[in-house]
C-alpha angles and dihedrals in degrees: 000000000000114000118246124212124200114200114196106211096163094110095055108095105143144334120030096359093058092041088055095048098043091053101040103036095067087059092048086050090064094053107116099184097058137061111220132198121190124200114213138168139194090279094065107013096102094043093052096043089059088073093059103224110200106183105030115095110229125208120188120214112196123227094008095119083086105084098217094046088047092054091047091049094048094047092057102031113026099082091050091049091050094048096044091052094044092236115185099184128034118196124190108187091173094074102246125086118188123216091038092216124037122179128222095022135080108243125206128182130185124213108231113145111071096171096087088059096049101088094175091074096049094087089066093060132075123249093265094054093044088053090050092051092048091051091048090052091051093047092047094052092047088051093051091048093048099043122094090221137017127204119208121197096202136020088236088061092052091051091053093053094043088067087065100031110027094180096056093100090076094065103029142082134195112232118174124216120247134228126253117244087235087079098071117117090205095059101052109103109245089210090064111116116253116224115239089244090066101048099083116066115274146166114229129214114187115191144102109280105246141126100272092051088065099219090149091061088048093054093047091051093048091049094051090054092049090050092059092047102258115154107229134180122256118265121216116205111204120186146069128294110218104152147050088262090061094048091050090050094054091047089050092054089053095046090052090047092236099130093116094047100038104041119194104211097175127213115333132190114280092235090058097053096087091061090053090050094044093058097042121101090217147341133245119201109177106166120140097189120053139135100194112355103220092174091055093051090049094050091046088056090059092064101240134146103261128202103200137185112259091219116113137288089031096079088048088064104030099043112180094332096087135067106236130208140163108267091199091063121084089195093057091047087054090050095054094043089052092045091052095044090054093047117102107232109215098174095246119140122248099239091186095067091042091054092047093048092050091075089067109080130162093218089058090047090051097048094046091047093049094046092048100046096040101043 
């Protein structure tokens, strides 16, 4: 009997979850020796349908883009769905598997959301959000304990969970994410028109605007340099604002009259990101809480000078190809902005970052994942 894999994609709404699915599902779609069912909802249906999967059967579960309704629905319905479809392997790449123990099927869960395990950031959230994070942490650990296999997407992530479940090594494997071929400086047409915004020199920082990305420290450092008369390059902030932190940041930029120097671009289409990287002088990546930093891998692929957070797992991915700093330090932010503003940009590619990024390949991710979850 042909094996049947059920992939639960209900948790993937945006960011790294969608990046993972849009890159790995087309490879699963070509698998001839396996029947695959994919669970989707209104939060990701349109994004996944853009990749035109031909052989994967899709089942849409309404309302499950709400996390608590999703958990409720899965608790009462998932086992029935698995049995009625004669599923042999059940994969939850989103990090939570409910029920925590399911009979007659091999269960696999991936650890994706590091934030519930990053206590340092809790003080910046209200009681409701702290409670949500504590619940997600509990649900994640119960999922890891109950699953037959666990996929980690960085060695750092595995080390974090081993503090709670020391025996997890016996049933887990670390499988890195890959990089999309879009992020190749040699494949971007030179004839493509450059937006006016990208003509003058700039440093780019691509990330959601939130507390553990440390954009406030960046703004403060920039302002202090401007105040003492230092001529600094523009900074482009690319990413969504979905919190009070982000609103405060944008207001601060206006209050300090830095709108022309620190430009908030907003969220842009994934396919347009390579052009923004290509025309940048350098990249800042200042996150202090990541599991597998997709954005960092993509920016490395573009061959730019990168000023990266020294928090793990960033050094695990960047090795010696990046310039590291403490993203919680305004002083160190000032140092890298000053260093970059004094650097003569000659347009040459940073072959060191390109070489380091080349080890991250979605085909390798796919083959390792398939081998691990099906063996």
